[in-house]
Backbone as a printed PyTorch tensor [residue, N CA C, xyz], in Angstrom:
tensor([[[  6.1280,  61.6680,  96.8230],
         [  6.8600,  62.8290,  97.3160],
         [  6.7950,  63.9720,  96.2890]],

        [[  6.8260,  63.6420,  95.0100],
         [  6.8010,  64.6500,  93.9790],
         [  5.4690,  65.3830,  93.9790]],

        [[  4.3730,  64.6000,  94.2450],
         [  3.0150,  65.2380,  94.2920],
         [  2.9550,  66.1880,  95.4430]],

        [[  3.5010,  65.8320,  96.5890],
         [  3.4870,  66.7590,  97.7330],
         [  4.2440,  68.0400,  97.4430]],

        [[  5.3760,  67.9180,  96.7750],
         [  6.1780,  69.0990,  96.4430],
         [  5.4020,  69.9940,  95.4750]],

        [[  4.6880,  69.3980,  94.4720],
         [  3.9540,  70.1550,  93.5330],
         [  2.7420,  70.8190,  94.1900]],

        [[  2.0880,  70.1390,  95.1150],
         [  0.9510,  70.7330,  95.8220],
         [  1.4530,  71.8800,  96.6810]],

        [[  2.5590,  71.7110,  97.3560],
         [  3.1020,  72.8010,  98.1580],
         [  3.4540,  74.0180,  97.2650]],

        [[  4.0530,  73.7580,  96.1580],
         [  4.3770,  74.8540,  95.2200],
         [  3.1210,  75.5400,  94.7750]],

        [[  2.0770,  74.7770,  94.4900],
         [  0.8050,  75.3820,  94.0530],
         [  0.2730,  76.2830,  95.1590]],

        [[  0.2930,  75.8100,  96.3460],
         [ -0.2620,  76.5400,  97.4820],
         [  0.5560,  77.8170,  97.7610]],

        [[  1.8190,  77.7570,  97.5240],
         [  2.6510,  78.9450,  97.6820],
         [  2.2550,  80.0260,  96.6690]],

        [[  1.9460,  79.5780,  95.4560],
         [  1.5210,  80.5310,  94.4650],
         [  0.1220,  81.1150,  94.6780]],

        [[ -0.7010,  80.2450,  95.2330],
         [ -2.1090,  80.6280,  95.4290],
         [ -2.3030,  81.5600,  96.6030]],

        [[ -1.3950,  81.4680,  97.5820],
         [ -1.5580,  82.2640,  98.7980],
         [ -0.4340,  83.2500,  99.0070]],

        [[ -0.3600,  84.2670,  98.2010],
         [  0.7090,  85.2680,  98.3800],
         [  0.4130,  86.1660,  99.6390]],

        [[  1.3160,  86.2190, 100.5360],
         [  1.2370,  87.0420, 101.7190],
         [  2.6450,  87.3780, 102.1570]],

        [[  2.7800,  87.9410, 103.3580],
         [  4.1170,  88.3070, 103.8500],
         [  4.3640,  87.6110, 105.1890]],

        [[  5.6030,  87.1510, 105.3950],
         [  6.0250,  86.5590, 106.6650],
         [  5.1960,  85.4470, 107.1870]],

        [[  4.8300,  85.5850, 108.4980],
         [  4.0550,  84.5440, 109.1060],
         [  2.6470,  84.3280, 108.5520]],

        [[  2.0700,  85.4100, 108.0840],
         [  0.7460,  85.2860, 107.4680],
         [  0.8060,  84.3290, 106.2370]],

        [[  1.8970,  84.4090, 105.5430],
         [  2.0680,  83.5630, 104.3940],
         [  2.2120,  82.1060, 104.8390]],

        [[  2.9580,  81.8660, 105.8690],
         [  3.1050,  80.4920, 106.3790],
         [  1.7660,  79.9710, 106.8500]],

        [[  0.9990,  80.7760, 107.5430],
         [ -0.3120,  80.3880, 108.0230],
         [ -1.2450,  80.0610, 106.8560]],

        [[ -1.2930,  80.9360, 105.8620],
         [ -2.1610,  80.7210, 104.7190],
         [ -1.7470,  79.4950, 103.9330]],

        [[ -0.4420,  79.2600, 103.7880],
         [  0.0670,  78.1230, 103.1320],
         [ -0.3500,  76.8290, 103.8480]],

        [[ -0.2290,  76.8390, 105.1340],
         [ -0.6070,  75.6520, 105.9140],
         [ -2.1060,  75.3770, 105.8540]],

        [[ -2.8770,  76.4460, 105.9360],
         [ -4.3430,  76.3070, 105.8600],
         [ -4.7410,  75.8240, 104.4560]],

        [[ -4.1520,  76.3250, 103.4430],
         [ -4.4720,  75.9300, 102.0560],
         [ -4.0530,  74.5390, 101.8100]],

        [[ -2.8910,  74.1140, 102.2690],
         [ -2.3930,  72.7690, 102.0810],
         [ -3.3660,  71.8070, 102.7840]],

        [[ -3.7240,  72.1230, 103.9910],
         [ -4.5910,  71.2720, 104.7500],
         [ -5.9660,  71.1470, 104.0890]],

        [[ -6.4750,  72.3150, 103.6770],
         [ -7.8340,  72.3440, 103.1150],
         [ -7.9680,  71.7640, 101.7130]],

        [[ -6.9340,  71.8880, 100.8730],
         [ -7.0980,  71.5670,  99.4530],
         [ -6.2710,  70.3780,  98.9960]],

        [[ -5.4510,  69.8440,  99.8220],
         [ -4.5400,  68.7330,  99.3800],
         [ -5.3470,  67.5530,  98.8400]],

        [[ -6.3690,  67.1100,  99.5910],
         [ -7.1100,  65.9250,  99.1770],
         [ -7.9110,  66.2330,  97.9090]],

        [[ -8.4330,  67.4310,  97.7850],
         [ -9.1540,  67.8130,  96.5760],
         [ -8.2480,  67.8420,  95.3710]],

        [[ -7.0440,  68.4030,  95.5440],
         [ -6.1070,  68.4210,  94.4110],
         [ -5.7270,  66.9920,  93.9650]],

        [[ -5.4660,  66.1130,  94.9800],
         [ -5.1340,  64.7670,  94.6700],
         [ -6.3100,  64.0160,  93.9960]],

        [[ -7.4970,  64.2530,  94.5000],
         [ -8.6790,  63.5250,  94.0210],
         [ -9.1280,  64.0570,  92.6540]],

        [[ -9.1760,  65.3490,  92.4880],
         [ -9.7570,  65.8880,  91.2770],
         [ -8.7480,  66.2960,  90.1960]],

        [[ -7.5270,  66.5500,  90.5810],
         [ -6.5540,  67.0810,  89.6420],
         [ -5.2620,  66.2460,  89.5290]],

        [[ -5.3380,  65.0130,  89.8330],
         [ -4.1450,  64.1570,  89.8530],
         [ -3.4630,  64.1280,  88.5040]],

        [[ -4.2280,  64.1990,  87.4580],
         [ -3.6750,  64.1500,  86.0940],
         [ -2.8570,  65.3600,  85.7120]],

        [[ -3.0770,  66.4820,  86.4240],
         [ -2.4250,  67.7250,  86.0420],
         [ -1.4420,  68.2410,  87.1150]],

        [[ -1.2170,  67.4690,  88.1680],
         [ -0.3220,  67.8890,  89.2450],
         [  1.0340,  68.2740,  88.7520]],

        [[  1.5300,  67.5890,  87.7780],
         [  2.8540,  67.8230,  87.2400],
         [  2.9020,  68.9700,  86.1660]],

        [[  1.7910,  69.5980,  85.9100],
         [  1.7460,  70.6340,  84.8930],
         [  1.8820,  72.0480,  85.4300]],

        [[  2.0630,  72.1990,  86.7220],
         [  2.3170,  73.5010,  87.2550],
         [  1.1370,  74.0110,  88.1290]],

        [[  1.5090,  74.9770,  88.9270],
         [  0.5560,  75.5280,  89.9130],
         [ -0.6870,  76.1070,  89.3570]],

        [[ -0.5670,  76.8850,  88.2600],
         [ -1.7290,  77.5020,  87.6920],
         [ -2.6510,  76.5330,  87.0460]],

        [[ -2.1400,  75.4270,  86.5570],
         [ -3.0080,  74.3980,  85.9310],
         [ -3.7880,  73.6910,  87.0560]],

        [[ -3.1600,  73.4530,  88.2050],
         [ -3.8500,  72.8510,  89.3260],
         [ -4.8880,  73.7430,  89.8430]],

        [[ -4.5890,  75.0330,  89.9810],
         [ -5.5640,  76.0360,  90.4050],
         [ -6.7260,  76.0190,  89.4610]],

        [[ -6.4750,  76.0870,  88.1830],
         [ -7.5540,  76.0540,  87.1520],
         [ -8.3900,  74.8290,  87.3050]],

        [[ -7.7740,  73.6790,  87.5190],
         [ -8.5020,  72.4520,  87.7500],
         [ -9.4180,  72.5410,  88.9450]],

        [[ -8.9340,  73.0660,  90.0270],
         [ -9.7650,  73.2510,  91.2410],
         [-10.9100,  74.2230,  90.9440]],

        [[-10.6380,  75.2770,  90.1850],
         [-11.6840,  76.2390,  89.8960],
         [-12.7470,  75.5800,  88.9440]],

        [[-12.2880,  74.8150,  88.0100],
         [-13.1880,  74.0800,  87.0840],
         [-14.0990,  73.1410,  87.8470]],

        [[-13.5150,  72.5280,  88.8920],
         [-14.2540,  71.5270,  89.6730],
         [-14.8200,  72.1920,  90.9790]],

        [[-15.0730,  73.4520,  90.9550],
         [-15.4780,  74.1580,  92.2070],
         [-16.6530,  73.5270,  92.8630]],

        [[-17.5990,  72.9920,  92.0790],
         [-18.7460,  72.3680,  92.7200],
         [-18.4410,  71.0810,  93.4390]],

        [[-17.2820,  70.4700,  93.1150],
         [-16.9000,  69.2110,  93.6870],
         [-15.9110,  69.3180,  94.8570]],

        [[-15.3080,  70.5170,  95.0560],
         [-14.3110,  70.6470,  96.1330],
         [-14.9610,  70.6770,  97.4720]],

        [[-14.2000,  70.4200,  98.4870],
         [-14.6830,  70.3810,  99.8300],
         [-15.0130,  71.7930, 100.2980]],

        [[-15.9100,  71.9040, 101.2620],
         [-16.2560,  73.2430, 101.8040],
         [-15.0030,  73.9560, 102.3340]],

        [[-14.0990,  73.2570, 102.9860],
         [-12.9100,  73.8760, 103.5400],
         [-12.0130,  74.4680, 102.4350]],

        [[-11.8100,  73.7160, 101.4250],
         [-10.9860,  74.2020, 100.2520],
         [-11.6870,  75.3800,  99.5890]],

        [[-13.0150,  75.2740,  99.4080],
         [-13.7500,  76.3620,  98.7830],
         [-13.5580,  77.6640,  99.6300]],

        [[-13.6870,  77.5430, 100.9060],
         [-13.5880,  78.6940, 101.8220],
         [-12.2020,  79.3680, 101.6950]],

        [[-11.1600,  78.5490, 101.7150],
         [ -9.7810,  79.1010, 101.6270],
         [ -9.5710,  79.7650, 100.2640]],

        [[ -9.9840,  79.1330,  99.1980],
         [ -9.8270,  79.7560,  97.8460],
         [-10.6670,  81.0240,  97.6930]],

        [[-11.8200,  81.0690,  98.2870],
         [-12.6330,  82.2850,  98.2950],
         [-11.9670,  83.4120,  99.0380]],

        [[-11.4540,  83.0570, 100.2100],
         [-10.7890,  84.0530, 101.0760],
         [ -9.5870,  84.6530, 100.3120]],

        [[ -8.9270,  83.8900,  99.5030],
         [ -7.7430,  84.3990,  98.7640],
         [ -8.1250,  84.9280,  97.3830]],

        [[ -9.3990,  85.0310,  97.0920],
         [ -9.7850,  85.6100,  95.7860],
         [ -9.5440,  84.7130,  94.6040]],

        [[ -9.4350,  83.4020,  94.8480],
         [ -9.1180,  82.4730,  93.7980],
         [-10.3120,  81.7180,  93.3060]],

        [[-11.4670,  81.9860,  93.9000],
         [-12.6500,  81.2420,  93.5340],
         [-13.8390,  82.1770,  93.5620]]])
């Protein structure tokens, strides 16, 4: 449960928007990157959103195409 909360917090920080667009981006990001964050960044999930983002960026060649697309669309990759 704690990991899910940390991933959600990460995605909230990664996808700044307004209103419904924010909710949509958050849901897309969560769906696209959750498994990558768990698989590649499990050791840093408790260290904060920016550390998880940095981990995903460091492992950019290993993340799924869906996660890569979402991060690129948000200017995070």
